[in-house]
N, C-alpha and C positions, 0 to 999 in steps of 0.2 A: 583498409577496412578497420573500423573501430574495434577496440578490445571488448571481449565478453566481460560483463561485470554484474554477476548475479549476487545479490546480498543474501544474508541469512534470513532476513524477513521475507524475501521473495521465495526462497526455498521452503520456508515454513508455511507460507500462504498457499502454495500449490498442494494439490492432493499428494500426500506422501505416506509411506509406511512409518508408523509410529516407532521412533527410536533409530530409524535408519539414517537420519541426517547426522546424528552424532557418530554412528558407525561408519558412515561415508567419510566423515572428516578424519577418523582414525585410519581408514584405508588410504586416503590421500597422503596423510602424514607418514605412512609406512613406505611410500614411494613405489616405484616400479610400474607406474601407469604409462602406457604408450597411447598416444592419440594422433589423429590425422584429420585434416579438413578436406572434405570432399567438394567437388565442383558445384554440387547442388546446394551448398551451404550447410550440409549436414556434417557434424563432427562425429567420428567414430573413435572408440577407445577400447583398449584391451586392459581389463582391470584384474589384478591378481586375486585369486579366490581358491583357497585350499590348494589342491593339487593341480587344478586346471583353471586357467584364466577365463574370465567371462567377458563377452562382447556387449558393449553398451553404445548407444548413440543419442545425440541430442541435436535438435534444431532450435535456433534462437529467434526471437522476434527481431524485426528490422532494426530496432535501436539496440539490440543485443543485451537488453537488461532483464529479459524474462525468457523462460523456456517455452517454446511454442509446441514442440513435440519431443517425445523421447521413447526409447525402447531399451529393453535389456533381455538377455538370454534367460535370466532367472524368472521372468514373467511372460514368457513367450505364449503362454496359454490364455492370457488375459486380453480382452478386447480393448479395455481402457485401463492400462496399468498405472499404478501409483508410482511416484518417484521412489526408487529404491536406493540402497547404499552405494550400488555400483554406478548409478547415474550421478549421484551426488559427488562421488570420488572423481568421476570423469569430468564433470563440470568444473570442479576446483582445479583439476590438473590443466584443463584448457585455459582457464583464466589466470592461473598462477597463484591460487590461494583464495582465502576468504576475503571478500571485499568489505572493508570497514565502512560503517554508515551509522549516523545518528538517528536514522529513521528505523525504529525497531517496533516490533509488535508489543502492544500493551503500553506504549508511551502515551502520556496524557498532557494536556494543557488546559487551563481554565481562564475564563474572562468573566468580569462582573459588571453590572450596571445598576443604578438606582432609577427606577421607572419615573420618567417625567411626562408632563403633558404632551410634549412633542413626540413621544413614543407610543401614544395611545392609538387604538384603532380608529377612533373618531377623527383625530387630527390627520393621520396619514391616509385615511380613506378606505381602510380595509374592514370597516364596521362602523357602528354608531355609538359605541360605549367608550367610556373613559377607563379602559383596561389595556394592559400591555398587548400590543399588536403582534399577531403571528409573524408578519414579515420582519419585525424587529427581533423576535426570538430567533428566527432563521439567520438573520444577520449576525447575531452573537455566536451562533453555532459555526458559521463560516469563519468568524474571527478566531474562535478557539482552535479550529482546525489549522488555520494559517499559522497561528502561534506555535502549534505543535511541530510544524515543519521548519520553523525558522532556522534552527542550527543544523539542518540537514541539507540545505540548499547550497549549491555551488555559486560562485560569482556569476551574476547575470541571469540566474534562474529565479523563477517565481512559481506560484501555483495558481491554478484557475479551477473554480468549481464547475463540475460537469453534471452532477446529479445530487438531488436531496429528496428524501422521503421521510417526513416527520409527522407526528401527531402533536397537537397542542391541547392538553387535557384539563388544564385548570387556569383560571383567570388570575392576573396579578394587578393590584390596584396601584395608583400613583403613590410613590414613596417606598414601594417594596423593593428589596434587593433581589435581583435575579442573577444567578450564577450558572454558567454553561461550561461543561467539561467535554472535551473531545478526546477519544481514545483510538489509537491506531489499531484496527482489527485485522486488515489484510494489506499486503503490499505486492503489487505485480509490476515490478520495474518502476515506471514513472506514475503508475496509477495507485493511489492511496485511498483506502476505504476506512472511514471512521464510524464509530458509534458516538452519537452526540446526545447528551442528557442535560436538560435545563431544570433547575430547582428554584423555588421561591421559599425562603425560610428553610424549613426542613422537609418540604414536600416536593415531589416531582411534578412539574407542570408541562413537560414536553420531552419527547424522545424520538430518535430515528437514526437513519443512516445518511452519510454524506460522502461523496466521492470527489476527489481533487486530482488533477493531473499536474505534474511538474513540467514546466515548459521553459524554453529560453525566451526571456521577456522581449528582447529586441526582435527576434525572428517572429514571435507571436504577433506583435503589433504591426510588423511589416506585412504579414499575411492578412491582418484585419484591414489595413489600408488598401490592399490590392483587391479585396473582396467586392 
């Protein structure tokens, strides 16, 4: 069975008690956490807490890169508990520490283009005017997101776009410089959600959200060929 590998970005992206990730790291560093894997795939842990230890549990996604379910004695009265310090400490103990990753919340990357005739709505067929086409803006947004992930991918990995929702609010003429910035907003294991913003000169011309999934390139293409 593959190792659990929850990054800081994934912990921070899940619903959590403010300040408890840092406190959970402190608890983990203090030691004394005992944990056990159950047959159902649930991990249980006994986390030191004042005079009496606290019981916490976590179930991970199939790829073991995100937390599917969790519970803790300290939140037994909550129907949908947030991740607390004890769950954080338990997760770190199960996986053997904090997983290092270059995919972090707030990380940004930008790409630019000078609008040419070949990028206009008239030429690509998304309209009849000689202005920067919406599909070309979306393409730049995906490029910026890909660039943002470049140094966070392992050998053989790539990312594929799975969702995008954007508005295109201003037109850009031929010769205008368009710049797009992608910012990592949330990380759920292999699923990365970006805020994407396009500007022309000093004004915003488009904005939205874009989701990408990290995949094994060879396996992905093999599945495409089998489809």
